[in-house]
N, C-alpha and C positions, 0 to 999 in steps of 0.2 A: 514373531507372534503367529504368522501364518503356518510355519512349520510346526510349531508347538501344538497348534489346534487343527492340524490336517486341513488347512485351508488352501484355496486357490486365490492368487492375487490377480485382479484385473485393474488396468489403468485406463480410465475413460477420458476421452478428449472432448472438451467443451466446443459446441458449435461456433463457427466463425474463428476458430483458432487452430494453429498447427496445420493439419491437412483436412480439417472438417469444414469444407466450404459448400454450403447448399446450392449456391449459384455460380460455382466455379470462379472465374476471374471477375465476375460482376457482383460478387457477394458483398462488397463494401459500398456499393451504391446506396444512396439514401433510400431508394425504393425498396431494396432488399434487406436493409438493416432492420426493418420493422419486425423481422422474425428473430431478432437477437434480443433475448430477455432472460432473466433469471428463471422465470416460470417455464419457458420453453426448454431451457437447459435441464431443469429438474424433471420435466416430462420425458426428455430424452433418456435420462438415467433410469427413470421408472420403466420405460420401454425396454432398456437394456437388461435390467434385472429380470423382468418377466420373460424376456426372450431366452435368456440363459437357462432359467428354471424350466421352461417349457420344452427346450430342445436338448436337454441332457438329463437322463434319468438319475444320474449321480447327484444332480444339484436340486432336484425337485423339492426336497424337504430341507435343504441347507439353510442355515441362518446367514444373514447378511450383515457384515460390519462395514461401515464407511469410515475412511480416514482421509482427512484433508488438512491443508495448511493455508493460512491467509484466506483469500476469497473461497478457495475450495473447502476450507474448514467451515466457513459460514454456510456454504452449500450443504455440507454434510449435516449440520445442525438443522437447517431449514428443510432438508429432505426428510429427516427423521420426523419432523413435526408434520409435514404435509402428506407423507406416505408412510404412516406408522405400520401399515399392513405389510410393507415390503422390507423395512429396515429393523434389524434387531437392536443394534446399538451403534454409536458413533464416537469417534475421537476427533475433536475440532481443535487444532493447534493454531494459535495466534489469529483467531477468527473474530472479525468485527461483526457485531449483531445489530447495532443501531445505525440505521441510515440517517445521514446528517449532512447538509450542504456545507456549512461553515465549520470545518473540522480544525479549529484553531488549536485544540489541545495537542494535536500531533507535534507541532513545532515546539510547544512548551515541554513535551516529554523528551524531545530530542535534546533540548537544553538540560533537562534533569539527568538524562543518561550520560551526557558529557561530564556533568558535575560528579556523578557517581563513579564514573570510570577513570576520571583524571583529577578534577578539581575545579574550583570556581575561577581560578586564574585563566583557564583556557576559554571559558565562555565569556569572561570579562574582556578578554582580548578580542574575541569575535565581535562582541557588542560595540566596543569602542572603535574597532576598525570599520564596522558597517556604518556607525554613526558618522564617521569621517567621510565615507563615500556618499552618504545621504547629503551631507553638507556640500560636497562638491557638485552634486546634481542640483541642489537648491540654488547654488550661487553661479551656476553655469560655468564651472571650472573643470569639466570632465575631459577636455581634449588630451591632456598629458597622460593621465592614467589609462585612458582608452587606447592610446597609442602604445603604451607599455604592454597592454593585453592583446595587441594586434587585432583590435576590433575592425570590422569592415567599415569602409567610409560611409556606407549607406545607413549605419546605425545612427539614430537620432535621439540623443539624450534628453531632448525637450519633449519628445513624444511620450505621453503617459504610459501607453501600452508597452513601448520599448523599454521604458524604465522599469516597469513592473516585471517584465520578462527577465531582465538582467538580475534583479534582486531575487526573483523566484529561483533562478538557476543556481545562485550561490547557496541559498537555503537547501535546495534539493541535493547538493553535493554532500553537505554535512548530514542530512537526513539519510542518504544512501549508506554512508559509512555506519551510522548508528543502527540502522535497520538490518542491513545485510552483511556488514563486516565489522561487527562490534569489537572483535578481538584486536582490531587495528586502531581503536579510538586512542589509546595511550600514545601510539606512534604518531598519529595525526596531530595530537596536541603538542607532543614534544617538538615536532617539526615547526609548528606554528609559533611556539614559544622561543625557538632558537634562531629564528630568521632575522630579528632585529630587536633592539631595546624598545623601540616605539611601537605601540599597538597599531597605530595607523599604517606605518610602513611595513610592519610584519604581515598584516593581512594582504596588502598589495603584493608583496613578494610571494606570499603563499598562492595568491590567485595567478600570478605569473607562472609559478611552477605547475599549477593545475592546468591552466588553459594553454600555455605554450607547448605542453607535452601532448596536447590534443591533436590527433592525426586527422580529424574530420575537418580539414580546411576547405573553405568554399572556393568559388571560381576566381576570387581575387587573392587567393592565398592568404586569407584572413579568417577570423572567427566571427560568425554572424550571431549576434546576441539579440536580434530584433524579434518583435512579435510575429512578423511575417514568417520568419524562419521557424518559430515555434508552431504556428498554425499549419505549416506544411507537413509537420509530423502527423497531423490528424487528417490529411487529405485523402480523398478516395483513391489516389494513386500512390499512397505511401506503401512501404514494404509490408506486404501482407503477413509475412512470417513473424514480424515484430509484435503483432497483436495490439499495437498502440491505438489505432483508430477504433477497433472493436471495443477495447476496454474503455476508452474515453466516452464512446456512445453509451455504454452501460452506466457509467457514472453520471452522465448528463440526464439520464432518464429515470434511474431507480435508486442510486446510492448517494450521490454527492461525493462526500469524502475529500473535499478540497482543502489542501493544506495552506490555509491563509495565515498571515502574520499580523493582521490588523487588530486582532483581539476584539472583534465585535461581540457585544453582549457579554462581556466579562469584565470583572474589576481587577483582573490580574495585573500586577505591575511588571511582570516579566517582559523583557524586550530584547533579549539576546539577538534575535533575528529581525529586529526592527519592526516597522509597521507599514511596510511598503507593498504588501500583496493582499488586497482585499478580496472579498467574495465575488464582487462584480467582475473582476478580471477573468475568473473562470467561467462566469455566466456569459461573458462576451466571447470567450473561446468556444463555448458550446454553440452559441448562435452562429458564429462565423464558420464553424466546422460542419454544422448540420442544418443550417437554414433558420429563417426567422421564426419558424414554429417552435424552435427549441428554446423556450422561454424559461425564466426563473419560476414562473407559476406552474409550468408543466412539470418541472423537477420537483417542486414542493408537493404537488399532487402525488407523484410517484413515490416520494419518500414517505408521505403520510400513509399511503396504501401499504407499503412495505412494513412499516412499524405497526400498523393496525393488524396486519395478518400474522406477523411473526413475533410481535411483542417487544421488539427493540431490546431494551435492558429492563423493562418493567414486567417481570414475570416471576412466578413462583416455580422454582425448578422441581418441586415435588409434584407439580402438575404438568408443566411444560418443560420439555427437554430433559426429562428424568432419565432418558436412555442415552444422554450425551455427557461425556467428560470433556472439560475445557482446560487447555493449558496455555500459558502465556509466559514469555520471557520478561523479566523485570525491566530490561532496557528497551523493550519494544514499544515504540510510540503507538502502535495500533491497539495496545491493550486498553486504552482509554475507552474504546467502543465495544469491548468484549466483557464476558462474564468472568469476574475475578474473585467472587465471593461464594462461599458455600462449600459443602463437602465434595462436590463434583467439579471443583475448579482449583487449579494449581498455578501459582505464580513462581517462576524459577529464578532465583537470585543469580545475577551475573550473566544472563543470557538475553538474546534479542529474538528476532523474528524466526519462527519455525525451526529453531535450532534443535528442538527436542525430537524431531522426526527421524533423526539418524539412529542407526542401530546402537544398542548398548555397547559402551566402550570403557575399557579400564581407565582411560584418561578423563572420563566424565567426572565432574564434581559430585560431591555427595548429594546436594540438592537435585542435580540433574538425574542421578541414578534413582533417587527416591521417587521423583516425578514419573519416570518411565515405569518403575515397579507399580506405582499406583494406577497408571493407565492400564498396564497389563492385568492387574487384579480386577479392575472394573470391567474390562472387556471379557475376561475369563468367566466372571460370574454370569454374564449374559449368554455366553456360548455354551456353558455347561448344560447337559441335559437335565430336564426337570424331573 
């Protein structure tokens, strides 16, 4: 699209990620994280656009198109709303717009996508296998299967936070495949269905394949499923290049988006991934990672401010975001928080998260090609001279 419209492509990096560290090695300290926010990042982008236009005569009168996927897609839409004088139009792929702490819909859509891509027998096997694990935890009979998974001796199945961390990890694996590797869903389910005739034993064997192939073994040559191990991922001294602490800080303050499985405030009977991971688990992680001031009330305030300013999902697109085209993959769990209706929204059958951002390809499906052509047409109308 850039070539077609004689455009220049810029890739901008979000503060506190990659190499953009405002305080060098001390950037992830609690004191300095206060300068990490959506609004600061959008102001950075506004400054970048103004700088480019003021320092290059070729760009002074150029139109600006933003393209982003996932959170950066959200940023593209929010930037268009907040800085309409700087942005001509935007394409937001797989972009969540509604800030929400208890994002229980995510795992429900993971289940739906497994059903769409393979069938109910796969999710039924997962559900029955997880129910068996829950029973083992409830009856204090976890020793044998934890040994099979090479769990570290320090793991305490009777500790509620350790228990939640274990079940959260299982759910995260299936979610990762659905969100980022949806083409492998059939192979995943075929493996799960072939391991044993018993649902309970099949899931255990599947977890053995998954975890015992994990090369990240701890000091005891074992796998650490504990809450403490999870918390260490968000510590000030974690790997900066991963972006994990920075992103978790943003979710704890402005977005939420916690993939719970306890189905709070919903009448849904869906329970493929159990009811083991409640909202307060993530609230506890926020407090332990960023201090006692990181409360549920503080997050609720941040979420309310986000949705009040940007509209969440309650907006008229003829008034707000009329310069934005939204695309979503049908299999993508994030679409639950995005704009899926209207003339400027496309849901693409058979695809998941940001898969439409790749170049047009002869191997694309008809729905994917049509979606890309609609995006190109939308942006071309905004680029064309008046």
